[in-house]
C-alpha positions as CSV (number, residue, x, y, z in Angstrom):
1,D,0.0,0.0,0.0
2,V,1.5,3.3,-1.1
3,A,-0.3,5.4,1.6
4,A,1.2,3.3,4.5
5,R,4.7,3.3,3.1
6,V,7.2,5.4,5.2
7,D,9.2,7.9,3.2
8,P,12.7,7.8,4.7
9,S,13.3,11.5,3.8
10,T,10.2,12.6,5.7
11,V,11.0,10.6,8.8
12,A,14.5,11.9,8.9
13,K,13.4,15.5,8.4
14,F,10.8,15.6,11.2
15,S,12.2,13.1,13.6
16,T,14.5,14.4,16.4
17,N,15.5,11.7,18.8
18,L,17.3,12.2,22.1
19,D,20.3,10.0,22.5
20,T,19.9,7.5,25.4
21,A,23.3,8.3,26.9
22,M,22.4,12.0,26.9
23,M,19.1,11.3,28.5
24,W,20.7,9.4,31.3
25,Q,23.3,12.2,31.8
26,I,20.4,14.7,32.1
27,I,18.6,12.5,34.6
28,L,21.8,11.8,36.7
29,W,22.8,15.4,36.8
30,A,19.3,16.5,37.8
31,A,19.4,13.9,40.6
32,A,22.8,15.2,41.8
33,A,21.5,18.8,41.7
34,F,18.5,17.7,43.8
35,V,20.7,15.9,46.4
36,V,23.4,18.5,46.7
37,V,21.5,21.8,46.2
38,L,17.8,21.7,46.1
39,I,16.9,19.4,49.0
40,P,19.4,21.0,51.5
41,Y,18.3,24.5,50.4
42,T,14.6,23.7,51.1
43,N,15.5,22.0,54.4
44,F,17.6,25.0,55.6
45,Y,14.9,27.5,54.4
46,Y,12.3,25.6,56.4
47,E,14.5,25.5,59.5
48,A,15.3,29.2,59.3
49,F,11.7,30.2,59.8
50,D,11.3,32.3,62.9
51,P,7.7,33.3,63.9
52,D,8.9,36.3,65.8
53,D,11.0,37.7,63.0
54,D,9.0,37.0,59.9
55,K,11.4,38.2,57.1
56,P,11.8,36.0,54.1
57,G,15.1,37.6,53.2
58,K,16.6,36.3,56.3
59,Q,15.4,32.8,55.6
60,V,16.7,33.0,52.0
61,S,20.2,34.3,53.0
62,Q,20.6,31.7,55.8
63,A,19.5,28.9,53.5
64,V,21.9,30.0,50.7
65,M,24.8,30.3,53.1
66,Y,24.2,26.8,54.6
67,T,23.7,25.3,51.2
68,L,26.9,26.8,49.9
69,G,28.7,25.4,52.9
70,I,27.2,21.9,52.3
71,A,28.1,22.1,48.6
72,F,31.6,23.2,49.4
73,C,32.0,20.2,51.9
74,Y,30.6,17.9,49.2
75,A,33.0,19.2,46.6
76,L,35.9,19.0,49.0
77,L,35.0,15.4,49.8
78,V,34.6,14.4,46.1
79,G,37.9,16.1,45.3
80,V,39.8,14.3,48.1
81,L,38.3,10.9,47.2
82,W,39.0,11.5,43.5
83,A,42.6,12.3,44.2
84,T,43.3,9.3,46.4
């Protein structure tokens, strides 16, 4: 049947596939970003809430500082373990 036959030039023109290796790299880097940055930030932001001093800027700054400290410790640990 001519109508059901796939034209190779049309499929190649409109088909964009994501490489599987690239897909897994995106997933693993996103998971690493969640573990190292996003989850600690949300935890520190939540813990920095003070009902008496209700300023979100203070929460954000404290969460960012603690998250940077955790990310630095993680990077230092990875660097030491990588070198040895």
